[in-house]
VOPAGU-2260 file (C-alpha; in pm, 1 decimal, decimal comma):
REM VOPAGU-2260
SITE   aa  ch    i         X         Y         Z
SITE  MET   A    0   10133,0    8494,0    7818,8
SITE  ARG   A    1    9986,8    8777,1    8041,0
SITE  LEU   A    2    9803,6    8788,3    8263,2
SITE  ALA   A    3    9445,0    8876,7    8111,0
SITE  GLY   A    4    9569,6    8556,6    7892,9
SITE  ARG   A    5    9589,4    8391,5    8159,8
SITE  PHE   A    6    9276,6    8454,7    8297,3
SITE  ALA   A    7    9069,9    8384,4    7968,7
SITE  GLU   A    8    9276,4    8039,5    7923,5
SITE  PHE   A    9    9110,7    7949,5    8289,1
SITE  SER   A   10    8794,6    8084,4    8211,4
SITE  ALA   A   11    8713,6    7938,4    7900,4
SITE  GLN   A   12    8755,5    7617,1    7964,2
SITE  LEU   A   13    8528,8    7590,2    8263,5
SITE  ALA   A   14    8274,9    7336,2    8230,3
SITE  MET   A   15    8042,4    7099,2    8457,3
SITE  GLY   A   16    8247,4    6797,1    8401,7
SITE  ASN   A   17    8563,7    6932,0    8495,8
SITE  LEU   A   18    8437,4    7148,0    8813,2
SITE  PRO   A   19    8471,1    7001,5    9179,7
SITE  GLN   A   20    8144,2    6884,9    9268,0
SITE  SER   A   21    8244,3    7083,4    9594,7
SITE  VAL   A   22    8233,3    7437,4    9383,9
SITE  ILE   A   23    7940,1    7343,5    9143,6
SITE  GLU   A   24    7743,6    7310,1    9508,3
SITE  LYS   A   25    7885,3    7621,1    9648,1
SITE  ALA   A   26    7763,2    7804,3    9308,3
SITE  ARG   A   27    7367,2    7642,0    9380,9
SITE  ALA   A   28    7418,8    7778,8    9749,2
SITE  CYS   A   29    7510,7    8143,1    9605,0
SITE  VAL   A   30    7193,8    8093,4    9342,7
SITE  LEU   A   31    7000,8    8017,3    9617,4
SITE  ASN   A   32    7118,8    8310,7    9833,8
SITE  GLY   A   33    7116,8    8541,9    9529,5
SITE  TYR   A   34    6771,9    8523,0    9456,4
SITE  GLY   A   35    6657,4    8463,3    9766,4
SITE  ILE   A   36    6796,0    8774,4    9927,7
SITE  ALA   A   37    6657,5    8975,4    9625,5
SITE  LEU   A   38    6317,4    8852,6    9678,6
SITE  GLY   A   39    6317,6    8973,5   10011,5
SITE  SER   A   40    6386,2    9310,6    9942,4
SITE  HIS   A   41    6071,0    9393,5    9766,7
SITE  PRO   A   42    6071,4    9669,2   10058,5
SITE  THR   A   43    6380,9    9834,6   10019,6
SITE  PRO   A   44    6372,6   10191,9    9800,6
SITE  PHE   A   45    6678,4   10099,1    9590,2
SITE  PHE   A   46    6530,2    9885,4    9332,8
SITE  GLY   A   47    6273,8   10162,0    9234,4
SITE  VAL   A   48    6547,5   10446,9    9188,0
SITE  ALA   A   49    6747,2   10190,8    8947,7
SITE  GLU   A   50    6470,6   10135,4    8754,8
SITE  ARG   A   51    6373,5   10436,1    8692,4
SITE  ALA   A   52    6729,9   10556,3    8586,0
SITE  ALA   A   53    6738,0   10300,3    8379,6
SITE  LEU   A   54    6416,7   10305,1    8200,0
SITE  ALA   A   55    6520,6   10662,6    8147,1
SITE  MET   A   56    6861,4   10562,1    8010,3
SITE  ASP   A   57    6774,7   10224,4    7779,3
SITE  GLY   A   58    6356,3   10250,6    7731,3
SITE  GLU   A   59    6107,9   10010,5    7798,9
SITE  ARG   A   60    6161,8    9711,7    7614,9
SITE  PRO   A   61    5854,6    9472,6    7552,3
SITE  ASP   A   62    6067,9    9218,9    7436,3
SITE  GLY   A   63    6315,0    9265,2    7668,7
SITE  ALA   A   64    6446,6    9125,2    8015,8
SITE  THR   A   65    6271,4    9152,4    8317,3
SITE  LEU   A   66    6325,9    9400,1    8610,6
SITE  LEU   A   67    6271,9    9129,8    8857,8
SITE  GLY   A   68    6090,0    9385,3    9089,1
SITE  SER   A   69    5828,2    9512,3    8865,8
SITE  GLY   A   70    5798,6    9250,8    8621,2
SITE  ARG   A   71    5866,7    9587,5    8357,5
SITE  ARG   A   72    6093,7    9486,9    8059,8
SITE  SER   A   73    6421,7    9663,9    7922,2
SITE  THR   A   74    6761,0    9590,3    7782,7
SITE  VAL   A   75    7019,4    9351,3    7948,1
SITE  ALA   A   76    7190,3    9632,1    8069,6
SITE  GLY   A   77    6855,7    9786,7    8223,7
SITE  ALA   A   78    6801,3    9479,6    8397,1
SITE  ALA   A   79    7159,2    9434,6    8510,4
SITE  LEU   A   80    7157,0    9798,2    8702,6
SITE  ALA   A   81    6795,0    9764,2    8820,5
SITE  ASN   A   82    6789,7    9417,1    8965,2
SITE  ALA   A   83    7111,8    9462,1    9108,2
SITE  ALA   A   84    6978,8    9703,7    9348,3
SITE  LEU   A   85    6724,9    9459,4    9428,2
SITE  PHE   A   86    6983,8    9197,1    9506,3
SITE  HIS   A   87    7227,1    9428,9    9683,4
SITE  GLY   A   88    6827,0    9633,6    9872,2
SITE  ARG   A   89    6935,3    9408,6   10215,9
SITE  ALA   A   90    7282,0    9411,3   10209,7
SITE  GLN   A   91    7288,4    9063,3   10310,7
SITE  GLU   A   92    7423,4    8968,3    9941,1
SITE  ASP   A   93    7726,0    8683,6    9975,1
SITE  THR   A   94    8083,8    8786,3   10048,5
SITE  CYS   A   95    8411,8    8693,2    9867,6
SITE  GLY   A   96    8655,4    8873,0   10096,7
SITE  VAL   A   97    8505,1    9189,6   10107,1
SITE  ALA   A   98    8363,2    9179,0    9753,5
SITE  HIS   A   99    7971,7    9103,3    9643,7
SITE  PHE   A  100    7970,5    8892,8    9341,2
SITE  GLY   A  101    7678,9    8770,9    9359,7
SITE  ALA   A  102    7506,8    9105,9    9321,4
SITE  ILE   A  103    7655,8    9171,7    9011,6
SITE  LEU   A  104    7658,4    8849,2    8863,4
SITE  LEU   A  105    7331,3    8658,1    8899,7
SITE  PRO   A  106    7151,7    9002,4    8758,4
SITE  LEU   A  107    7343,6    8996,9    8465,7
SITE  LEU   A  108    7316,8    8603,8    8374,0
SITE  THR   A  109    6960,9    8663,3    8405,4
SITE  ALA   A  110    6888,6    8849,0    8207,0
SITE  LEU   A  111    7153,4    8772,4    7968,7
SITE  VAL   A  112    6971,4    8404,0    7959,7
SITE  GLU   A  113    6658,4    8505,7    7956,6
SITE  ARG   A  114    6714,4    8713,6    7640,1
SITE  GLY   A  115    6841,7    8404,0    7499,8
SITE  GLU   A  116    7202,7    8567,6    7464,7
SITE  GLY   A  117    7327,2    8243,9    7644,3
SITE  ARG   A  118    7234,2    7845,3    7718,4
SITE  MET   A  119    7141,5    7755,3    8019,7
SITE  GLU   A  120    7428,8    7488,4    8036,5
SITE  ASP   A  121    7668,0    7766,5    8062,6
SITE  PHE   A  122    7532,8    7968,7    8323,2
SITE  LEU   A  123    7644,1    7788,3    8621,9
SITE  PRO   A  124    8003,3    7767,6    8460,8
SITE  ALA   A  125    7977,6    8145,2    8357,1
SITE  LEU   A  126    7893,7    8221,9    8697,5
SITE  VAL   A  127    8228,1    8031,6    8807,7
SITE  ALA   A  128    8441,0    8232,7    8605,3
SITE  GLY   A  129    8336,6    8567,7    8738,2
SITE  TYR   A  130    8359,9    8437,1    9106,4
SITE  GLU   A  131    8727,1    8309,2    9021,1
SITE  VAL   A  132    8854,5    8577,7    8794,2
SITE  GLY   A  133    8731,0    8875,5    9024,5
SITE  GLY   A  134    8794,2    8636,4    9346,0
SITE  ALA   A  135    9123,0    8562,8    9211,4
SITE  LEU   A  136    9214,3    8985,6    9207,8
SITE  GLU   A  137    8993,9    9062,6    9529,3
SITE  SER   A  138    9256,3    8821,9    9729,0
SITE  ALA   A  139    9536,5    8961,1    9621,9
SITE  TYR   A  140    9524,9    9318,8    9638,1
SITE  SER   A  141    9200,0    9411,3    9820,1
SITE  ALA   A  142    9380,9    9530,9   10139,4
SITE  ARG   A  143    9566,0    9783,7    9955,3
SITE  THR   A  144    9247,3    9894,3    9719,9
SITE  THR   A  145    9051,4    9929,8    9994,4
SITE  ALA   A  146    9304,2   10093,3   10233,3
SITE  ALA   A  147    9313,4   10335,1    9970,4
SITE  GLY   A  148    8958,4   10425,1    9938,6
SITE  LEU   A  149    8848,1   10183,8    9633,8
SITE  ARG   A  150    8569,2    9955,2    9707,3
SITE  ALA   A  151    8646,3    9618,5    9555,7
SITE  SER   A  152    8319,0    9514,9    9480,5
SITE  PRO   A  153    8295,9    9776,0    9158,8
SITE  LEU   A  154    8648,1    9716,5    9104,8
SITE  TYR   A  155    8660,4    9374,2    9087,8
SITE  GLY   A  156    8375,2    9307,8    8996,7
SITE  THR   A  157    8348,2    9480,9    8655,8
SITE  ILE   A  158    8646,9    9221,2    8535,2
SITE  ALA   A  159    8432,1    8931,4    8715,8
SITE  ALA   A  160    8110,2    9034,4    8492,2
SITE  ALA   A  161    8330,2    9079,8    8174,2
SITE  ALA   A  162    8484,0    8733,1    8268,9
SITE  ALA   A  163    8086,6    8518,4    8336,0
SITE  THR   A  164    7966,1    8714,0    8055,4
SITE  ALA   A  165    8246,9    8574,9    7794,1
SITE  ARG   A  166    8229,3    8225,3    7928,4
SITE  LEU   A  167    7839,5    8285,2    7916,1
SITE  TRP   A  168    7844,1    8354,3    7544,5
SITE  ARG   A  169    8134,2    8104,0    7498,6
SITE  LEU   A  170    8420,8    8346,7    7317,8
SITE  SER   A  171    8731,3    8256,5    7222,4
SITE  VAL   A  172    9071,2    8250,6    7457,3
SITE  GLU   A  173    9157,7    8578,2    7245,0
SITE  ARG   A  174    8860,1    8765,0    7273,2
SITE  THR   A  175    8795,6    8668,7    7667,7
SITE  ALA   A  176    9116,4    8808,1    7717,1
SITE  ALA   A  177    9046,1    9114,9    7507,1
SITE  ALA   A  178    8676,4    9130,3    7723,4
SITE  LEU   A  179    8910,4    9110,1    8065,5
SITE  SER   A  180    9149,5    9383,5    7956,4
SITE  ASN   A  181    8882,2    9570,7    7842,3
SITE  ALA   A  182    8674,2    9539,8    8182,2
SITE  ALA   A  183    9065,2    9631,9    8312,7
SITE  SER   A  184    8965,1   10049,3    8166,6
SITE  PHE   A  185    8678,4   10050,6    8250,7
SITE  THR   A  186    8650,6   10000,7    8615,0
SITE  GLY   A  187    8643,5   10138,9    8929,9
SITE  GLY   A  188    8419,1   10281,7    9260,8
SITE  ILE   A  189    8484,0   10433,1    9542,2
SITE  LEU   A  190    8383,3   10407,4    9947,9
SITE  GLN   A  191    8317,6   10772,9   10053,5
SITE  SER   A  192    7921,5   10651,9   10024,1
SITE  PHE   A  193    7994,8   10439,9   10300,3
SITE  GLY   A  194    8145,0   10742,0   10523,3
SITE  ASP   A  195    7859,2   10950,8   10448,9
SITE  GLY   A  196    7573,5   10704,3   10497,4
SITE  THR   A  197    7451,4   10739,0   10126,4
SITE  ASP   A  198    7347,4   10507,2    9851,0
SITE  GLU   A  199    7617,3   10512,1    9542,7
SITE  TRP   A  200    7694,5   10225,0    9688,4
SITE  ARG   A  201    7383,1    9998,0    9635,9
SITE  TYR   A  202    7392,9   10125,3    9240,2
SITE  GLN   A  203    7780,1   10058,7    9201,2
SITE  VAL   A  204    7756,0    9679,0    9145,2
SITE  GLY   A  205    7469,4    9732,1    8876,3
SITE  MET   A  206    7708,2    9993,1    8703,3
SITE  ALA   A  207    7988,1    9691,6    8711,2
SITE  GLY   A  208    7738,1    9439,8    8544,8
SITE  ARG   A  209    7667,8    9693,8    8316,5
SITE  ASN   A  210    8026,2    9793,5    8239,0
SITE  GLY   A  211    8153,9    9415,2    8234,5
SITE  LEU   A  212    7879,0    9332,3    8015,2
SITE  ALA   A  213    7982,1    9653,0    7766,8
SITE  ALA   A  214    8340,6    9535,8    7801,6
SITE  ALA   A  215    8261,1    9161,3    7641,9
SITE  THR   A  216    8029,9    9379,8    7365,7
SITE  LEU   A  217    8342,5    9522,4    7253,1
SITE  ALA   A  218    8515,4    9201,4    7222,8
SITE  ALA   A  219    8300,2    9011,1    7115,2
SITE  ASN   A  220    8319,5    9284,7    6818,1
SITE  GLY   A  221    8659,9    9298,9    6771,0
SITE  SER   A  222    8790,3    9557,6    7005,4
SITE  VAL   A  223    9174,4    9596,9    7005,5
SITE  SER   A  224    9248,9    9575,6    7354,4
SITE  ALA   A  225    9577,8    9608,5    7568,2
SITE  ALA   A  226    9734,6    9239,6    7632,2
SITE  GLY   A  227    9888,2    9392,6    7948,1
SITE  ALA   A  228    9615,2    9544,5    8106,8
SITE  PHE   A  229    9719,7    9425,7    8430,7
SITE  GLU   A  230   10016,1    9442,4    8437,7
SITE  GLY   A  231   10131,0    9701,7    8243,0
SITE  HIS   A  232   10327,9   10026,9    8325,9
SITE  ALA   A  233   10016,0   10199,1    8324,1
SITE  GLY   A  234    9828,0    9894,7    8382,8
SITE  PHE   A  235    9539,5    9779,0    8622,9
SITE  THR   A  236    9774,3    9681,1    8926,3
SITE  ARG   A  237   10018,0    9989,2    8892,3
SITE  ALA   A  238    9738,9   10248,3    8834,5
SITE  PHE   A  239    9512,0   10088,7    9136,2
SITE  VAL   A  240    9729,8    9852,3    9365,1
SITE  ARG   A  241   10034,3   10061,3    9382,2
SITE  THR   A  242   10263,9    9790,2    9331,6
SITE  GLU   A  243   10403,7    9537,1    9081,0
SITE  CYS   A  244   10164,9    9293,0    8914,5
SITE  ASP   A  245   10277,7    8930,0    9034,3
SITE  ALA   A  246   10097,1    8757,4    8732,1
SITE  ASP   A  247   10256,9    8412,8    8811,2
SITE  ALA   A  248   10116,7    8436,1    9186,3
SITE  ILE   A  249    9777,7    8524,3    9105,7
SITE  ALA   A  250    9723,0    8324,4    8756,0
SITE  GLY   A  251    9863,7    7995,6    9009,6
SITE  GLY   A  252    9605,7    7983,6    9223,1
SITE  LEU   A  253    9336,8    7944,5    8942,5
SITE  GLY   A  254    9180,5    7643,0    8961,0
SITE  ARG   A  255    9309,1    7523,0    9275,9
SITE  ASP   A  256    9269,5    7787,7    9570,4
SITE  TRP   A  257    8895,7    7827,1    9430,9
SITE  SER   A  258    8733,8    8169,3    9554,3
SITE  LEU   A  259    8419,2    8006,6    9557,6
SITE  LEU   A  260    8474,6    7812,2    9841,0
SITE  LYS   A  261    8551,2    8125,9   10065,6
SITE  VAL   A  262    8214,8    8276,6   10010,2
SITE  THR   A  263    8059,6    8378,1   10325,5
SITE  PHE   A  264    7697,3    8423,5   10350,2
SITE  LYS   A  265    7515,2    8649,8   10640,9
SITE  PRO   A  266    7270,2    8602,7   10867,8
SITE  TYR   A  267    7184,8    8992,1   10944,4
SITE  PRO   A  268    7083,6    9267,5   10719,9
SITE  VAL   A  269    7416,7    9480,2   10812,0
SITE  CYS   A  270    7749,3    9462,1   10677,6
SITE  ALA   A  271    7948,1    9147,1   10666,5
SITE  LEU   A  272    8199,3    9313,0   10886,9
SITE  ASN   A  273    7944,3    9402,4   11112,6
SITE  GLN   A  274    7812,2    9078,4   11134,9
SITE  THR   A  275    7994,6    8899,2   11468,1
SITE  PRO   A  276    7953,3    9246,0   11664,2
SITE  VAL   A  277    7587,3    9163,0   11606,2
SITE  ARG   A  278    7626,3    8775,5   11725,7
SITE  ALA   A  279    7857,3    8865,3   11994,5
SITE  SER   A  280    7591,0    9145,2   12113,0
SITE  LEU   A  281    7328,9    8893,5   12143,4
SITE  LEU   A  282    7503,6    8659,5   12353,5
SITE  LEU   A  283    7582,7    9057,9   12558,0
SITE  ARG   A  284    7240,4    9065,9   12555,9
SITE  GLU   A  285    7153,4    8735,1   12714,5
SITE  ARG   A  286    7428,8    8722,2   12945,7
SITE  LEU   A  287    7318,7    9093,8   13141,5
SITE  GLY   A  288    6980,6    9004,5   13124,9
SITE  ASP   A  289    6824,4    9322,7   13390,9
SITE  ARG   A  290    7163,3    9461,5   13383,4
SITE  MET   A  291    7124,2    9612,9   13082,6
SITE  ASP   A  292    7011,6    9915,9   13234,2
SITE  GLY   A  293    7337,5    9969,4   13392,2
SITE  LEU   A  294    7514,9    9931,8   13109,6
SITE  ARG   A  295    7759,1   10241,4   13122,0
SITE  GLY   A  296    7985,4   10132,2   12852,4
SITE  LEU   A  297    8053,0    9886,5   12555,8
SITE  ARG   A  298    8385,4    9912,0   12430,7
SITE  VAL   A  299    8384,5    9701,4   12073,8
SITE  TYR   A  300    8753,2    9538,0   11995,3
SITE  LEU   A  301    8799,1    9487,1   11594,3
SITE  ASN   A  302    9086,9    9426,0   11387,4
SITE  PRO   A  303    9215,9    9728,7   11278,3
SITE  THR   A  304    9099,0    9688,8   10897,6
SITE  VAL   A  305    8732,1    9708,4   11012,8
SITE  VAL   A  306    8767,9    9990,9   11232,8
SITE  GLY   A  307    8958,6   10193,7   10963,0
SITE  TYR   A  308    8683,9   10069,4   10704,2
SITE  ALA   A  309    8437,3   10335,4   10562,9
SITE  GLY   A  310    8134,9   10431,2   10779,7
SITE  MET   A  311    8234,0   10168,9   11071,3
SITE  ASP   A  312    8322,7   10401,2   11272,7
SITE  LYS   A  313    8044,8   10632,7   11315,4
SITE  GLU   A  314    7742,9   10757,1   11570,3
SITE  GLY   A  315    7522,4   10970,4   11310,0
SITE  PRO   A  316    7294,1   11138,4   11237,4
SITE  PHE   A  317    7187,1   10871,0   10985,5
SITE  GLN   A  318    6983,2   10941,5   10677,3
SITE  SER   A  319    6962,4   10634,4   10550,0
SITE  VAL   A  320    6997,0   10243,7   10618,4
SITE  SER   A  321    7307,8   10256,3   10425,6
SITE  GLY   A  322    7427,4   10437,0   10701,4
SITE  THR   A  323    7324,1   10268,1   10976,7
SITE  LEU   A  324    7376,8    9922,4   10870,0
SITE  MET   A  325    7734,3   10006,9   10810,9
SITE  SER   A  326    7787,7   10165,7   11143,0
SITE  THR   A  327    7879,8    9885,5   11407,6
SITE  GLN   A  328    7761,4   10137,5   11693,3
SITE  PHE   A  329    7459,1   10165,2   11526,1
SITE  CYS   A  330    7408,4    9737,2   11506,8
SITE  VAL   A  331    7533,9    9717,2   11837,5
SITE  ALA   A  332    7288,3    9956,8   11996,1
SITE  THR   A  333    6960,1    9812,4   11840,7
SITE  THR   A  334    7097,7    9474,2   11890,0
SITE  LEU   A  335    7146,1    9547,4   12255,7
SITE  LEU   A  336    6828,3    9695,5   12296,9
SITE  HIS   A  337    6626,6    9482,2   12059,2
SITE  GLY   A  338    6752,2    9175,6   11947,0
SITE  ALA   A  339    6872,6    9071,6   11581,7
SITE  PRO   A  340    6836,6    9358,5   11360,0
SITE  THR   A  341    6578,5    9373,5   11139,5
SITE  ILE   A  342    6520,7    9606,8   10819,5
SITE  ALA   A  343    6248,8    9802,2   10984,6
SITE  ARG   A  344    6503,2    9826,8   11335,5
SITE  MET   A  345    6784,6    9939,9   11072,6
SITE  ALA   A  346    6542,1   10202,6   10939,3
SITE  ASP   A  347    6465,2   10346,8   11249,4
SITE  PHE   A  348    6710,9   10650,6   11261,8
SITE  ASP   A  349    6491,9   10831,9   11566,3
SITE  ASP   A  350    6474,5   10592,3   11820,5
SITE  ALA   A  351    6547,0   10744,5   12122,2
SITE  ALA   A  352    6668,5   10450,6   12363,3
SITE  VAL   A  353    6965,7   10327,8   12017,0
SITE  LYS   A  354    7070,7   10708,0   11967,1
SITE  GLY   A  355    7080,0   10721,5   12397,8
SITE  LEU   A  356    7320,7   10401,3   12403,3
SITE  ILE   A  357    7525,5   10475,3   12098,7
SITE  PRO   A  358    7754,9   10744,8   12288,7
SITE  ARG   A  359    7875,3   10462,0   12528,8
SITE  ILE   A  360    8001,8   10240,7   12260,5
SITE  THR   A  361    8346,6   10276,0   12146,0
SITE  LEU   A  362    8532,9   10106,3   11873,4
SITE  HIS   A  363    8930,5    9995,5   11922,8
SITE  ALA   A  364    9181,2    9892,6   11683,8
SITE  ASP   A  365    9331,8    9529,5   11818,8
SITE  GLU   A  366    9590,2    9351,3   11572,4
SITE  SER   A  367    9484,3    8990,0   11726,8
SITE  LEU   A  368    9200,5    8950,7   11614,6
SITE  GLY   A  369    9085,8    8856,5   11270,6
SITE  LEU   A  370    8868,0    9021,3   11011,1
SITE  LEU   A  371    8544,7    8861,7   11132,3
SITE  ALA   A  372    8653,5    8844,3   11508,2
SITE  CYS   A  373    8532,8    9144,7   11759,8
SITE  ARG   A  374    8580,2    9119,0   12163,0
SITE  LEU   A  375    8313,0    9345,0   12384,1
SITE  GLU   A  376    8412,3    9486,0   12706,2
SITE  ALA   A  377    8098,3    9601,1   12906,2
SITE  ASP   A  378    8140,1    9798,4   13204,4
SITE  THR   A  379    7758,9    9755,5   13427,1
SITE  GLY   A  380    7862,2    9932,7   13728,5
SITE  ASN   A  381    7846,6    9856,0   14095,5
SITE  GLY   A  382    8198,4    9769,6   14087,2
SITE  GLU   A  383    8188,6    9482,9   13922,9
SITE  PRO   A  384    8495,8    9388,5   13664,4
SITE  PRO   A  385    8372,6    9451,7   13261,1
SITE  SER   A  386    8180,4    9147,8   13115,7
SITE  ILE   A  387    8438,9    8996,0   12822,1
SITE  LEU   A  388    8319,3    8784,5   12568,6
SITE  ARG   A  389    8524,8    8743,4   12287,6
SITE  MET   A  390    8419,1    8570,5   11946,1
SITE  ASP   A  391    8741,0    8432,5   11715,9
SITE  THR   A  392    8477,2    8381,6   11396,1
SITE  ASP   A  393    8655,5    8313,7   11094,6
SITE  HIS   A  394    8486,7    8277,8   10734,6
SITE  THR   A  395    8402,0    7970,9   10787,0
SITE  GLU   A  396    8139,3    8042,2   11038,6
SITE  TYR   A  397    7945,1    8196,0   10728,7
SITE  SER   A  398    8005,1    7945,5   10471,4
SITE  TYR   A  399    7652,6    7829,5   10480,4
SITE  ASP   A  400    7563,2    7526,8   10324,6
SITE  ARG   A  401    7274,5    7515,4   10087,9
SITE  ALA   A  402    7031,4    7392,6   10335,9
SITE  ARG   A  403    7148,3    7643,7   10593,9
SITE  VAL   A  404    7099,1    7929,5   10279,4
SITE  SER   A  405    6741,1    7811,7   10240,6
SITE  THR   A  406    6639,6    7860,9   10621,9
SITE  LEU   A  407    6788,7    8173,6   10623,7
SITE  VAL   A  408    6603,6    8328,1   10278,6
SITE  ARG   A  409    6325,8    8143,3   10375,9
SITE  GLY   A  410    6320,0    8359,5   10709,5
SITE  ILE   A  411    6360,9    8641,8   10548,8
SITE  GLY   A  412    6041,1    8580,3   10322,9
SITE  GLU   A  413    5850,0    8549,5   10654,3
SITE  GLU   A  414    6028,1    8902,1   10771,3
SITE  THR   A  415    5900,4    9064,4   10437,1
SITE  GLY   A  416    5581,4    8854,3   10377,5
SITE  VAL   A  417    5724,8    8684,0   10064,0
SITE  ALA   A  418    5519,4    8339,4    9959,6
SITE  GLN   A  419    5674,6    8074,7   10062,7
SITE  ARG   A  420    5625,5    7890,5    9691,5
SITE  ALA   A  421    5851,8    8178,9    9580,7
SITE  TYR   A  422    6148,8    7978,1    9766,8
SITE  ASP   A  423    6025,7    7645,6    9627,7
SITE  ARG   A  424    6069,3    7800,2    9263,9
SITE  ILE   A  425    6430,5    7907,3    9347,9
SITE  GLU   A  426    6488,8    7589,4    9534,3
SITE  ARG   A  427    6432,3    7398,6    9277,4
SITE  PHE   A  428    6615,6    7584,0    9002,3
SITE  ALA   A  429    6913,1    7620,6    9204,9
SITE  ALA   A  430    6918,8    7211,3    9235,1
SITE  ALA   A  431    6873,6    7124,0    8875,0
SITE  LEU   A  432    7157,9    7344,1    8732,3
SITE  PRO   A  433    7280,6    7245,9    8484,7
SITE  ASP   A  434    6934,2    7171,5    8374,8
SITE  ALA   A  435    6752,7    7428,1    8504,6
SITE  ASP   A  436    6415,1    7636,3    8384,0
SITE  LEU   A  437    6452,6    8005,1    8444,7
SITE  ASP   A  438    6073,7    8007,8    8454,8
SITE  ASP   A  439    6126,1    7943,8    8803,6
SITE  VAL   A  440    6285,2    8246,1    8876,7
SITE  LEU   A  441    6101,8    8455,6    8669,6
SITE  ALA   A  442    5785,2    8337,7    8850,5
SITE  ALA   A  443    5937,5    8364,6    9171,4
SITE  PHE   A  444    5998,0    8755,6    9151,7
SITE  LYS   A  445    5662,7    8790,0    8974,3
SITE  GLU   A  446    5541,0    8724,6    9419,0
SITE  ILE   A  447    5696,0    9026,2    9461,8
SITE  GLN   A  448    5548,8    9227,3    9132,4
SITE  THR   A  449    5218,7    9198,1    9247,2
SITE  ALA   A  450    5287,7    9320,9    9661,0
SITE  ARG   A  451    5460,0    9617,4    9526,3
């Protein structure tokens, strides 16, 4: 059987009764984080842009799916686009490898269930299907596709969205395979907006949801789709990865090497690859104390993939938070000067002290460091040796349980003025899955609709 069919067999049989408890609990943490970050993203401008675009394309529908940032209604596809920009607004969505599946899948599944196009009992298995199918491809190929300038979230997220939708709709194995094959044809997404510090990437996740929905809808309505969409001579793997597809290796990990268990969360509103440099900078700030004024130079050593990732090694000028949260120099500088970064600090493009410190911060590649590790070497002058701080962090440091996610999102709510009762609602929803009430989620988001 081809890879699309093997993915389909796996995802179609997922149910609460055959999922490991650890996977169920991590999925609940992802749900809580996704909704919680979206609530705290209400001050960011990206939802407004996406909402206007969605309404222009799909129109307002009184009986449609809720645009969570405003309370207006549109099509499921329109809600997937607009709401994904809200979930992606702080850039603190969860991360699976280097892909942000939660910001794609949760807005889409929420809209579908609200519209009656899926049952709540299938919500969590559908979410797991998306993470596992998308995560299997991301794990196998993202190192190569990212180096080629392709962004993992939309590239693999479109396929994840098709898998999740097909599972929510309980499509047959044959029709699920068709949905995945369609998605392989509809996918893509480049990294250049990170390099230019612009906002296209904010909307890529919503487009991945829309395209995955289209892929599943076409399959449900009888599309004839390529069985060899992944491993064929002109298929996904050869086209995007430039290699042969090892279907046995990819499918062999399904149900054993759970992608969801590798999902990480972000304590700060910066790129996932800048989380450890920020944490290290907080420790260095505390260590240097008054000597910060004499900081002559700071060398930041990172994994070569991180240094080479679009937008990471950039001194400015900056025109959007999309640029500052990617720039390691900006993230480190604002942390050293002001402490833990906030959205307001990340949006202060003209901070004279930060602009003055950035030229003294240089990035260097070190192959001995893991993807989420870093080493800082600070020169403070006066003949003192460099102050060295190394953090050999891996994904386990950011793989929070639900209690820690709760602390994280509630803290963001305090920063952004979201009522704590909104978090009570989404916590109740996540804990109750699969017997949850979507009205809890909709009621939670009414708190930010009145604030906008």
